[in-house]
N, CA, C and O atoms as a DFTB+ gen file, in Angstrom:
608 C
 N C O
     1  1      -5.854     -20.715      -8.295
     2  2      -7.020     -19.391      -8.766
     3  2      -6.691     -18.971     -10.419
     4  3      -5.584     -18.562     -10.771
     5  1      -7.424     -19.082     -11.010
     6  2      -7.393     -18.796     -12.417
     7  2      -7.030     -17.689     -12.538
     8  3      -7.406     -16.914     -11.658
     9  1      -6.277     -17.212     -13.502
    10  2      -5.282     -16.040     -13.710
    11  2      -6.389     -14.766     -13.837
    12  3      -6.297     -13.693     -13.241
    13  1      -7.341     -15.124     -14.668
    14  2      -8.126     -14.047     -14.887
    15  2      -9.054     -13.826     -13.814
    16  3      -9.388     -12.648     -13.689
    17  1      -9.617     -14.731     -12.916
    18  2     -10.354     -14.477     -11.547
    19  2      -9.263     -13.697     -10.562
    20  3      -9.625     -12.658     -10.009
    21  1      -8.332     -14.056     -10.417
    22  2      -7.186     -13.355      -9.858
    23  2      -6.959     -11.936     -10.153
    24  3      -6.874     -11.017      -9.338
    25  1      -6.876     -11.886     -11.375
    26  2      -6.577     -10.371     -12.056
    27  2      -7.889      -9.597     -11.805
    28  3      -7.652      -8.461     -11.393
    29  1      -9.100      -9.856     -11.921
    30  2     -10.476      -9.195     -11.852
    31  2     -10.406      -9.225     -10.264
    32  3     -10.634      -8.079      -9.874
    33  1     -10.187     -10.060      -9.221
    34  2     -10.014      -9.499      -7.845
    35  2      -9.317      -8.550      -7.374
    36  3      -9.686      -7.712      -6.550
    37  1      -7.967      -8.678      -8.036
    38  2      -6.977      -7.764      -7.722
    39  2      -7.474      -6.372      -8.236
    40  3      -7.234      -5.393      -7.528
    41  1      -8.172      -6.203      -9.457
    42  2      -8.553      -4.839     -10.423
    43  2      -9.749      -4.251      -9.446
    44  3      -9.845      -3.024      -9.463
    45  1     -10.532      -4.856      -8.724
    46  2     -11.536      -4.558      -8.056
    47  2     -10.776      -4.084      -6.586
    48  3     -11.281      -3.098      -6.050
    49  1      -9.925      -4.540      -6.087
    50  2      -9.576      -4.349      -4.770
    51  2      -8.594      -2.969      -4.779
    52  3      -8.432      -2.175      -3.852
    53  1      -8.136      -2.950      -5.809
    54  2      -7.108      -1.770      -6.435
    55  2      -8.197      -0.694      -6.627
    56  3      -7.842       0.419      -6.239
    57  1      -9.384      -0.768      -7.114
    58  2     -10.386       0.340      -7.460
    59  2     -10.860       0.591      -6.329
    60  3     -11.036       1.803      -6.199
    61  1     -11.249      -0.204      -5.139
    62  2     -11.674       0.033      -3.642
    63  2     -10.694       1.058      -2.944
    64  3     -11.040       2.063      -2.324
    65  1      -9.175       0.534      -3.201
    66  2      -8.614       1.465      -2.616
    67  2      -8.436       2.670      -2.995
    68  3      -8.129       3.429      -2.075
    69  1      -8.529       3.199      -4.170
    70  2      -8.655       4.739      -4.646
    71  2      -7.900       5.533      -4.656
    72  3      -8.166       6.727      -4.513
    73  1      -6.405       4.912      -4.883
    74  2      -5.296       5.790      -4.838
    75  2      -5.249       6.625      -5.968
    76  3      -5.796       6.384      -7.044
    77  1      -4.519       7.700      -5.664
    78  2      -4.473       8.788      -6.650
    79  2      -3.450       8.284      -7.843
    80  3      -2.498       7.571      -7.525
    81  1      -3.626       8.606      -9.016
    82  2      -2.479       8.152     -10.092
    83  2      -1.668       9.130      -9.842
    84  3      -2.012      10.252      -9.471
    85  1      -0.197       8.626     -10.095
    86  2       1.195       9.420      -9.538
    87  2       1.236      10.000     -11.228
    88  3       0.714       9.755     -12.315
    89  1       2.334      11.022     -10.539
    90  2       2.747      11.693     -11.920
    91  2       4.226      12.248     -11.464
    92  3       4.480      12.560     -10.301
    93  1       5.169      12.325     -12.558
    94  2       5.113      11.471     -13.753
    95  2       4.978      10.266     -13.581
    96  3       5.046       9.662     -12.510
    97  1       4.685       9.654     -15.104
    98  2       5.024       8.236     -15.127
    99  2       5.870       7.396     -14.515
   100  3       5.466       6.392     -13.929
   101  1       7.134       7.732     -14.598
   102  2       8.295       7.386     -14.092
   103  2       8.045       6.934     -12.660
   104  3       8.607       5.896     -12.310
   105  1       7.279       7.574     -11.790
   106  2       7.407       7.434     -10.323
   107  2       7.036       5.873     -10.461
   108  3       7.773       5.149      -9.792
   109  1       6.053       5.228     -11.186
   110  2       5.754       3.823     -11.004
   111  2       7.245       2.912     -11.459
   112  3       7.642       1.979     -10.761
   113  1       7.800       3.255     -12.436
   114  2       9.159       2.371     -12.440
   115  2      10.416       2.606     -11.251
   116  3      11.296       1.839     -10.860
   117  1      10.050       4.110     -10.852
   118  2      11.094       4.219      -9.627
   119  2      10.615       3.499      -8.494
   120  3      11.583       3.225      -7.785
   121  1       9.694       3.129      -8.076
   122  2       8.892       2.496      -7.102
   123  2       9.392       0.971      -6.935
   124  3       9.789       0.405      -5.917
   125  1       9.238       0.439      -8.367
   126  2       9.401      -0.982      -8.256
   127  2      10.718      -1.409      -8.123
   128  3      11.025      -2.537      -7.738
   129  1      11.750      -0.262      -8.529
   130  2      13.128      -0.589      -8.656
   131  2      13.392      -0.407      -7.094
   132  3      13.995      -1.345      -6.574
   133  1      13.013       0.716      -6.218
   134  2      13.016       0.835      -4.848
   135  2      12.998      -0.227      -4.173
   136  3      13.966      -0.700      -3.578
   137  1      11.525      -0.829      -4.234
   138  2      11.186      -2.231      -3.613
   139  2      12.132      -3.572      -3.836
   140  3      12.418      -4.312      -2.894
   141  1      12.602      -3.806      -5.250
   142  2      13.567      -4.644      -5.914
   143  2      14.672      -4.318      -4.650
   144  3      14.883      -5.045      -3.679
   145  1      15.117      -3.405      -4.864
   146  2      16.448      -3.065      -3.998
   147  2      16.014      -3.300      -2.105
   148  3      16.727      -3.749      -1.208
   149  1      14.905      -2.900      -2.067
   150  2      14.635      -3.595      -0.437
   151  2      14.552      -4.605      -0.542
   152  3      15.495      -5.101       0.075
   153  1      13.800      -5.553      -1.098
   154  2      13.728      -7.258      -1.132
   155  2      15.194      -7.700      -1.340
   156  3      15.538      -8.747      -0.791
   157  1      15.973      -7.103      -1.979
   158  2      17.097      -8.001      -1.955
   159  2      18.122      -7.683      -0.848
   160  3      19.218      -8.244      -0.853
   161  1      17.800      -6.843       0.044
   162  2      18.529      -6.684       1.271
   163  2      17.594      -7.409       2.557
   164  3      17.994      -7.443       3.721
   165  1      16.439      -7.906       2.150
   166  2      15.767      -8.590       3.391
   167  2      16.638      -9.541       3.819
   168  3      17.344     -10.269       3.121
   169  1      16.517      -9.480       5.510
   170  2      17.331     -10.780       5.840
   171  2      16.538     -11.947       6.736
   172  3      17.106     -12.971       7.118
   173  1      15.390     -11.692       6.964
   174  2      14.518     -12.567       7.503
   175  2      13.313     -12.970       6.643
   176  3      12.959     -12.179       5.769
   177  1      12.607     -14.194       6.815
   178  2      11.618     -14.611       6.130
   179  2      10.605     -13.670       5.850
   180  3      10.238     -13.363       4.716
   181  1       9.993     -13.048       7.306
   182  2       9.097     -12.442       7.317
   183  2       9.354     -10.756       6.610
   184  3       8.450     -10.053       6.157
   185  1      10.547     -10.459       6.664
   186  2      10.976      -9.098       5.931
   187  2      11.421      -9.417       4.492
   188  3      11.642      -8.421       3.804
   189  1      11.569     -10.444       3.989
   190  2      11.602     -10.747       2.685
   191  2      10.010     -10.946       1.977
   192  3       9.813     -10.605       0.810
   193  1       8.918     -11.538       2.840
   194  2       7.795     -11.598       2.299
   195  2       7.039     -10.557       2.277
   196  3       6.131     -10.341       1.474
   197  1       7.504      -9.663       3.439
   198  2       6.785      -8.079       3.216
   199  2       7.215      -7.239       2.134
   200  3       6.555      -6.436       1.474
   201  1       8.544      -7.585       2.052
   202  2       9.209      -6.950       0.693
   203  2       8.635      -7.692      -0.376
   204  3       8.068      -6.863      -1.088
   205  1       8.515      -8.659      -0.779
   206  2       7.965      -9.460      -2.107
   207  2       6.584      -8.838      -1.992
   208  3       6.081      -8.788      -3.115
   209  1       5.932      -8.437      -1.231
   210  2       4.404      -8.096      -1.340
   211  2       4.396      -6.891      -1.986
   212  3       3.650      -6.598      -2.920
   213  1       5.587      -5.892      -1.270
   214  2       5.714      -4.665      -1.848
   215  2       6.073      -4.677      -3.415
   216  3       5.524      -3.811      -4.097
   217  1       6.763      -5.391      -3.917
   218  2       7.180      -5.470      -5.266
   219  2       5.883      -5.613      -5.897
   220  3       5.417      -4.724      -6.609
   221  1       5.278      -6.718      -5.654
   222  2       3.955      -7.181      -6.124
   223  2       2.977      -6.176      -6.173
   224  3       2.600      -5.775      -7.274
   225  1       2.527      -5.727      -5.169
   226  2       1.997      -4.241      -5.259
   227  2       2.370      -3.262      -6.060
   228  3       1.671      -2.801      -6.963
   229  1       3.450      -2.914      -5.774
   230  2       4.175      -1.792      -7.085
   231  2       3.905      -1.950      -8.336
   232  3       3.625      -1.046      -9.123
   233  1       4.002      -3.528      -8.657
   234  2       3.855      -3.667     -10.206
   235  2       2.257      -3.667     -10.661
   236  3       1.838      -3.191     -11.717
   237  1       1.408      -4.344      -9.568
   238  2       0.144      -4.169      -9.909
   239  2      -0.317      -2.719      -9.831
   240  3      -1.049      -2.391     -10.765
   241  1      -0.086      -1.890      -9.037
   242  2      -0.499      -0.486      -9.157
   243  2      -0.381       0.233     -10.246
   244  3      -1.184       0.980     -10.805
   245  1       1.245      -0.213     -10.619
   246  2       1.491       0.725     -12.186
   247  2       0.763       0.057     -13.160
   248  3       0.412       0.723     -14.135
   249  1       0.381      -1.425     -13.092
   250  2      -0.652      -1.672     -14.252
   251  2      -1.820      -1.304     -14.328
   252  3      -2.291      -1.085     -15.444
   253  1      -2.623      -1.131     -13.135
   254  2      -3.939      -0.694     -12.944
   255  2      -3.930       1.001     -12.822
   256  3      -4.939       1.706     -12.866
   257  1      -2.898       1.349     -12.701
   258  2      -2.910       2.821     -13.082
   259  2      -3.073       3.160     -14.462
   260  3      -3.814       4.079     -14.811
   261  1      -2.368       2.409     -15.324
   262  2      -2.171       2.363     -16.428
   263  2      -0.939       2.833     -17.406
   264  3      -0.821       3.178     -18.582
   265  1       0.118       2.613     -15.994
   266  2       1.603       2.455     -16.847
   267  2       2.381       1.093     -16.328
   268  3       3.359       1.090     -15.581
   269  1       1.720      -0.074     -16.899
   270  2       2.785      -1.081     -17.132
   271  2       4.041      -1.148     -16.749
   272  3       4.646      -0.478     -17.586
   273  1       4.733      -1.525     -16.044
   274  2       6.331      -1.450     -15.816
   275  2       6.733      -3.026     -16.110
   276  3       7.373      -3.342     -17.113
   277  1       6.422      -3.687     -15.424
   278  2       6.761      -5.206     -15.352
   279  2       5.608      -6.095     -15.142
   280  3       4.571      -5.796     -14.550
   281  1       5.953      -7.427     -15.791
   282  2       5.148      -8.426     -15.255
   283  2       5.049      -9.275     -14.232
   284  3       6.218      -9.450     -13.888
   285  1       4.284      -9.976     -13.463
   286  2       4.288     -10.581     -12.413
   287  2       4.398     -11.767     -12.794
   288  3       4.007     -12.020     -13.933
   289  1       4.886     -12.708     -12.070
   290  2       5.310     -14.190     -12.473
   291  2       4.098     -14.943     -12.377
   292  3       3.300     -14.622     -11.497
   293  1       3.803     -15.999     -13.229
   294  2       2.637     -16.598     -13.360
   295  2       2.552     -16.962     -12.123
   296  3       3.464     -17.216     -11.336
   297  1       0.774     -16.991     -11.882
   298  2       0.688     -17.353     -10.004
   299  2       0.862     -18.877     -10.077
   300  3       0.406     -19.598     -10.964
   301  1       1.614     -19.276      -8.979
   302  2       1.846     -20.586      -8.531
   303  2       1.220     -20.489      -7.085
   304  3       1.571     -19.530      -6.397
   305  1       0.120     -21.604      -6.451
   306  2      -0.336     -21.326      -5.290
   307  2       0.804     -21.610      -4.312
   308  3       0.793     -20.939      -3.280
   309  1       1.753     -22.469      -4.472
   310  2       2.648     -22.752      -3.292
   311  2       3.760     -21.551      -3.308
   312  3       4.511     -21.262      -2.375
   313  1       3.702     -21.043      -4.338
   314  2       5.234     -19.744      -4.017
   315  2       4.055     -18.672      -3.983
   316  3       4.507     -17.944      -3.100
   317  1       2.945     -18.136      -4.324
   318  2       2.578     -17.009      -4.300
   319  2       1.418     -16.910      -3.394
   320  3       1.025     -15.754      -3.238
   321  1       0.892     -17.652      -2.877
   322  2      -0.507     -17.519      -1.835
   323  2      -0.031     -16.436      -0.824
   324  3      -0.497     -15.300      -0.738
   325  1       0.860     -16.908      -0.154
   326  2       1.353     -15.797       0.999
   327  2       1.651     -14.549       0.807
   328  3       1.512     -13.635       1.620
   329  1       2.168     -14.476      -0.541
   330  2       2.731     -12.880      -0.873
   331  2       1.606     -12.266      -1.109
   332  3       1.451     -11.169      -0.571
   333  1       0.470     -12.843      -2.022
   334  2      -0.968     -12.121      -2.214
   335  2      -1.817     -11.904      -0.869
   336  3      -2.384     -10.830      -0.670
   337  1      -1.888     -13.059       0.127
   338  2      -2.654     -12.532       1.305
   339  2      -1.824     -11.432       2.344
   340  3      -2.399     -10.620       3.069
   341  1      -0.607     -11.574       2.257
   342  2       0.135     -10.694       2.992
   343  2      -0.206      -9.262       2.269
   344  3      -0.684      -8.305       2.879
   345  1       0.094      -9.265       0.969
   346  2       0.157      -7.568       0.430
   347  2      -1.441      -7.325       0.481
   348  3      -1.771      -6.217       0.904
   349  1      -2.349      -8.099       0.154
   350  2      -3.903      -7.739       0.423
   351  2      -4.299      -7.308       2.040
   352  3      -5.098      -6.389       2.224
   353  1      -3.746      -7.963       3.073
   354  2      -4.004      -7.747       4.348
   355  2      -3.011      -6.412       4.802
   356  3      -3.492      -5.507       5.485
   357  1      -1.511      -6.385       4.332
   358  2      -1.138      -5.266       4.707
   359  2      -1.702      -3.675       4.171
   360  3      -1.843      -2.659       4.852
   361  1      -1.954      -3.886       2.713
   362  2      -2.166      -2.619       2.310
   363  2      -3.812      -2.232       2.648
   364  3      -4.187      -1.062       2.723
   365  1      -4.742      -3.425       2.841
   366  2      -6.184      -2.930       3.101
   367  2      -6.143      -2.709       4.604
   368  3      -7.161      -2.258       5.130
   369  1      -5.084      -2.975       5.352
   370  2      -5.134      -2.210       6.621
   371  2      -4.474      -1.135       6.699
   372  3      -4.675      -0.527       7.750
   373  1      -3.691      -0.615       5.924
   374  2      -3.155       0.796       6.024
   375  2      -4.115       1.551       5.213
   376  3      -3.696       2.706       5.145
   377  1      -4.947       1.451       4.724
   378  2      -5.891       1.887       3.568
   379  2      -7.066       2.169       4.751
   380  3      -7.390       3.340       4.948
   381  1      -7.638       1.207       5.456
   382  2      -8.483       1.462       6.515
   383  2      -8.210       2.377       7.793
   384  3      -8.967       3.201       8.305
   385  1      -6.833       1.981       8.189
   386  2      -6.188       3.075       9.377
   387  2      -6.429       4.679       8.773
   388  3      -7.074       5.571       9.323
   389  1      -5.819       4.730       7.681
   390  2      -5.988       6.386       7.055
   391  2      -7.740       6.811       7.188
   392  3      -8.201       7.801       7.755
   393  1      -8.271       6.042       6.685
   394  2      -9.894       6.467       6.681
   395  2     -10.248       6.455       8.079
   396  3     -10.977       7.407       8.359
   397  1     -10.008       5.781       8.945
   398  2     -10.519       5.715      10.157
   399  2      -9.500       7.077      10.995
   400  3      -9.999       7.721      11.917
   401  1      -8.659       7.236      10.704
   402  2      -7.601       8.621      11.265
   403  2      -8.333       9.796      10.737
   404  3      -8.674      10.661      11.543
   405  1      -8.636       9.942       9.392
   406  2      -9.224      11.073       8.801
   407  2     -10.835      11.501       9.324
   408  3     -11.212      12.663       9.471
   409  1     -11.769      10.132       9.590
   410  2     -12.861      10.291      10.141
   411  2     -12.850      10.937      11.464
   412  3     -13.763      11.702      11.774
   413  1     -11.625      10.613      12.468
   414  2     -11.861      11.094      13.792
   415  2     -11.427      12.077      13.955
   416  3     -11.603      12.618      15.046
   417  1     -10.520      12.855      12.726
   418  2      -9.977      14.309      12.836
   419  2     -11.238      14.956      11.650
   420  3     -10.929      15.933      10.968
   421  1     -12.182      14.523      11.548
   422  2     -13.062      15.087      10.824
   423  2     -12.479      15.946       9.353
   424  3     -12.612      17.155       9.161
   425  1     -11.952      15.166       8.610
   426  2     -11.215      15.775       7.554
   427  2     -12.337      15.961       6.624
   428  3     -13.315      15.213       6.615
   429  1     -12.174      17.035       5.789
   430  2     -12.911      17.500       4.362
   431  2     -13.319      16.363       3.725
   432  3     -14.500      16.155       3.450
   433  1     -12.390      15.580       3.461
   434  2     -12.824      14.776       2.235
   435  2     -12.391      12.986       2.641
   436  3     -11.845      12.739       3.716
   437  1     -12.617      12.222       1.956
   438  2     -12.085      10.674       2.162
   439  2     -10.586      10.783       1.709
   440  3     -10.036      11.328       0.752
   441  1     -10.135      10.026       2.808
   442  2      -8.365       9.579       2.598
   443  2      -8.027       8.273       2.240
   444  3      -7.917       7.330       3.023
   445  1      -7.856       8.247       0.951
   446  2      -7.356       6.848       0.465
   447  2      -5.673       6.959       0.197
   448  3      -5.155       7.548      -0.751
   449  1      -5.047       6.320       1.157
   450  2      -3.558       6.565       0.993
   451  2      -3.170       4.608       1.767
   452  3      -3.912       3.841       2.380
   453  1      -2.086       4.509       1.438
   454  2      -1.341       3.146       1.821
   455  2      -0.152       3.278       2.047
   456  3       0.483       2.233       1.905
   457  1       0.568       4.372       2.422
   458  2       2.184       4.516       3.030
   459  2       1.931       4.118       4.020
   460  3       0.800       3.975       4.485
   461  1       3.078       3.837       4.579
   462  2       3.373       3.134       6.081
   463  2       3.076       4.266       7.207
   464  3       3.812       5.193       7.546
   465  1       2.058       3.997       7.587
   466  2       1.264       4.587       8.808
   467  2       2.417       4.933      10.257
   468  3       2.481       5.874      11.048
   469  1       3.181       3.709      10.099
   470  2       4.021       3.456      11.379
   471  2       5.148       4.869      11.311
   472  3       5.935       5.192      12.202
   473  1       5.015       5.310      10.462
   474  2       6.082       6.655      10.640
   475  2       5.308       8.243      10.594
   476  3       4.468       8.759       9.856
   477  1       5.944       8.607      11.580
   478  2       5.418       9.841      11.628
   479  2       5.202      11.073      10.566
   480  3       4.221      11.804      10.431
   481  1       6.541      11.054       9.805
   482  2       6.825      12.038       9.103
   483  2       5.672      11.353       7.754
   484  3       5.350      12.281       7.012
   485  1       5.137      10.229       7.393
   486  2       4.098       9.928       6.618
   487  2       2.664      10.422       6.969
   488  3       1.870      10.860       6.136
   489  1       2.434      10.300       8.278
   490  2       0.813      10.843       8.906
   491  2       0.949      12.419       8.763
   492  3      -0.110      13.047       8.768
   493  1       2.322      13.239       8.615
   494  2       2.513      14.649       8.419
   495  2       2.123      14.832       7.130
   496  3       1.183      15.584       6.869
   497  1       2.946      14.023       5.976
   498  2       2.372      14.578       4.774
   499  2       1.302      13.883       4.010
   500  3       1.072      14.114       2.823
   501  1       0.555      12.883       4.857
   502  2      -1.122      12.506       4.233
   503  2      -1.528      13.665       4.510
   504  3      -1.930      14.341       3.564
   505  1      -1.549      14.204       5.766
   506  2      -2.441      15.473       6.340
   507  2      -2.150      16.514       5.556
   508  3      -3.064      17.276       5.241
   509  1      -1.033      16.705       5.168
   510  2      -0.603      17.989       4.184
   511  2      -1.290      17.841       2.961
   512  3      -1.747      18.783       2.313
   513  1      -1.362      16.599       2.638
   514  2      -1.831      16.502       0.812
   515  2      -3.676      16.663       1.099
   516  3      -4.454      17.203       0.313
   517  1      -3.933      16.220       2.036
   518  2      -5.670      16.299       2.425
   519  2      -6.049      17.301       3.228
   520  3      -7.026      17.110       3.952
   521  1      -5.410      18.469       3.260
   522  2      -5.692      19.580       3.920
   523  2      -6.142      19.390       5.380
   524  3      -7.117      20.047       5.745
   525  1      -5.525      18.547       6.274
   526  2      -5.720      18.477       7.399
   527  2      -4.648      18.653       8.139
   528  3      -3.491      18.344       7.854
   529  1      -5.182      19.323       9.419
   530  2      -3.761      19.991      10.233
   531  2      -3.216      18.615      10.727
   532  3      -3.784      17.613      11.161
   533  1      -1.801      18.956      10.486
   534  2      -0.981      17.668      10.603
   535  2      -0.407      17.401      12.015
   536  3       0.227      16.375      12.261
   537  1      -0.671      18.430      12.997
   538  2      -0.288      18.040      14.389
   539  2      -1.520      17.080      14.888
   540  3      -1.414      16.051      15.555
   541  1      -2.780      17.720      14.362
   542  2      -3.831      16.776      15.121
   543  2      -3.781      15.602      14.423
   544  3      -3.923      14.695      15.244
   545  1      -3.622      15.066      13.076
   546  2      -3.540      14.320      12.331
   547  2      -2.704      13.217      12.793
   548  3      -3.010      12.025      12.817
   549  1      -1.309      13.911      13.257
   550  2      -0.176      12.852      13.745
   551  2      -0.423      12.433      15.026
   552  3      -0.071      11.317      15.409
   553  1      -1.243      13.563      16.028
   554  2      -1.426      12.837      17.274
   555  2      -2.569      11.832      17.248
   556  3      -2.440      11.063      18.201
   557  1      -3.567      11.572      16.561
   558  2      -4.548      11.115      16.357
   559  2      -4.101       9.677      15.583
   560  3      -4.698       8.659      15.934
   561  1      -3.164       9.584      14.640
   562  2      -2.651       8.481      14.077
   563  2      -1.959       7.638      15.105
   564  3      -2.056       6.412      15.135
   565  1      -1.094       8.520      16.138
   566  2      -0.488       7.632      17.196
   567  2      -1.129       6.931      18.286
   568  3      -0.655       6.054      19.009
   569  1      -2.144       7.391      18.292
   570  2      -3.435       6.951      19.443
   571  2      -3.838       5.618      18.284
   572  3      -3.370       4.505      18.522
   573  1      -4.392       5.748      17.508
   574  2      -4.949       4.738      16.470
   575  2      -4.118       3.779      16.337
   576  3      -4.535       2.632      16.179
   577  1      -2.815       4.056      16.373
   578  2      -1.854       3.127      16.221
   579  2      -1.524       2.097      17.016
   580  3      -1.080       1.007      16.655
   581  1      -1.751       2.468      18.110
   582  2      -1.779       1.520      19.538
   583  2      -2.685       0.665      19.350
   584  3      -2.364      -0.402      19.874
   585  1      -4.140       0.611      18.608
   586  2      -4.761      -0.373      18.831
   587  2      -5.197      -1.204      17.289
   588  3      -5.957      -2.167      17.178
   589  1      -4.370      -0.407      16.078
   590  2      -4.915      -0.680      14.779
   591  2      -3.787      -1.630      14.593
   592  3      -2.633      -1.348      14.916
   593  1      -4.155      -2.802      14.048
   594  2      -3.065      -4.307      13.572
   595  2      -2.574      -3.433      12.062
   596  3      -3.164      -2.848      11.154
   597  1      -1.169      -3.742      12.417
   598  2      -0.414      -3.112      10.704
   599  2       0.536      -4.033      10.995
   600  3       1.076      -4.319      12.064
   601  1       0.704      -4.580       9.586
   602  2       1.652      -5.502       9.162
   603  2       3.334      -4.741       8.723
   604  3       3.475      -3.786       7.959
   605  1       4.248      -5.344       9.314
   606  2       5.381      -4.827       8.741
   607  2       5.763      -4.686       7.320
   608  3       6.846      -4.185       7.019
């Protein structure tokens, strides 16, 4: 895939996710460092793929939010296709999960989040950020988690 075409697609995808711009700008650098640390400790192939996709996502998010912290390696199909595919699946599924749970909870606004919904504390934090009852959101999130496909 041509670099410009890939960048255009990823930019549109990032816009679709509608994530909030984080503050302070150092937040982006901290996320990339944290993801790189987690990638170095990955022991299995799937864990390495997952953590690599997290690194790519953190770098892309920083760039598209206007705080470029690093550049991605040039796209090489045999090395990066799985990383991009996994990243797109993982974060789109998370985004969809939160939107569905928010609708089921009759949230007052659209919820655009991609933090790991497999952790109850993340469900609580998302609920609080969006003025949703945390217990109701957590209970509904647990129900939806039983049927919603999420990638590790």
